[in-house]
C-alpha positions in Angstrom: 15.8 -62.3 -1.3 17.8 -60.6 1.4 19.5 -58.3 -1.1 16.1 -57.2 -2.5 14.8 -56.5 1.0 17.9 -54.5 1.9 17.6 -52.6 -1.4 13.9 -51.9 -0.8 14.6 -50.7 2.8 17.3 -48.4 1.5 15.1 -47.1 -1.2 12.3 -46.4 1.3 14.7 -44.6 3.6 16.0 -42.4 0.7 12.4 -41.6 -0.3 11.4 -40.8 3.3 14.4 -38.5 3.6 13.6 -36.8 0.3 10.0 -36.4 1.4 11.1 -34.9 4.7 13.4 -32.5 3.0 10.5 -31.5 0.7 8.3 -30.8 3.7 11.0 -28.7 5.3 11.6 -26.7 2.2 7.8 -26.2 1.8 7.4 -25.0 5.4 10.4 -22.6 5.0 8.9 -21.1 1.8 5.5 -20.8 3.5 7.0 -19.0 6.5 8.9 -16.7 4.2 5.8 -15.8 2.2 3.7 -15.3 5.4 6.3 -12.9 6.7 6.3 -11.0 3.4 2.5 -10.9 3.4 2.5 -9.5 7.0 5.0 -6.9 6.0 2.9 -5.8 3.0 -0.2 -5.7 5.2 1.6 -3.4 7.7 2.7 -1.2 4.8 -0.8 -1.0 3.4 -2.1 0.1 6.9 0.6 2.8 7.2 -0.3 4.0 3.6 -4.0 4.1 4.6 -3.1 6.3 7.6 -0.9 8.5 5.5 -3.7 8.8 2.9 -6.1 9.9 5.6 -3.6 12.5 6.9 -3.1 13.8 3.4 -6.8 14.1 2.8 -7.2 16.1 6.0 -4.2 18.3 5.1 -5.6 18.9 1.6 -9.0 19.9 2.9 -7.4 22.3 5.4 -5.1 23.8 2.7 -8.1 24.3 0.3 -10.3 25.9 2.9 -11.9 29.1 1.4 -11.1 31.2 4.4 -7.4 30.2 4.3 -7.2 30.9 0.6 -8.8 34.3 1.0 -6.5 35.1 3.9 -3.4 34.3 1.9 -4.8 36.3 -1.1 -5.3 39.3 1.1 -2.1 39.2 3.1 0.5 37.8 0.8 -0.8 38.8 -2.6 -2.4 42.0 -1.6 -5.6 41.0 -3.3 -9.2 42.2 -2.5 -12.6 41.4 -3.9 -13.6 43.4 -7.0 -15.8 46.5 -6.5 -19.3 46.3 -8.1 -18.3 48.5 -11.1 -15.4 46.1 -11.9 -17.6 43.1 -12.5 -18.7 42.4 -16.1 -21.2 39.6 -16.8 -21.1 38.0 -20.3 -23.9 36.1 -21.9 -23.3 32.8 -23.6 -24.4 33.0 -27.2 -23.8 29.5 -28.4 
């Protein structure tokens, strides 16, 4: 009977140690995943900020006054004179 009690005690100790190691591994994996999640959240926030900046930049680059100024100064363009405009009718 003493051998069975010693075997049972040893088995319970081994099972408790295995359970403790499982808890430690699970906690480590949880912390690792949490850190990766926080990293991705920070990345998403910085991408949102960059997206907003790019939208503002796009709207300023596409401003009609800016486009007209570049057309006049760099491309030497000017609006057509009234005699140069031809209107076509759609005959579909």
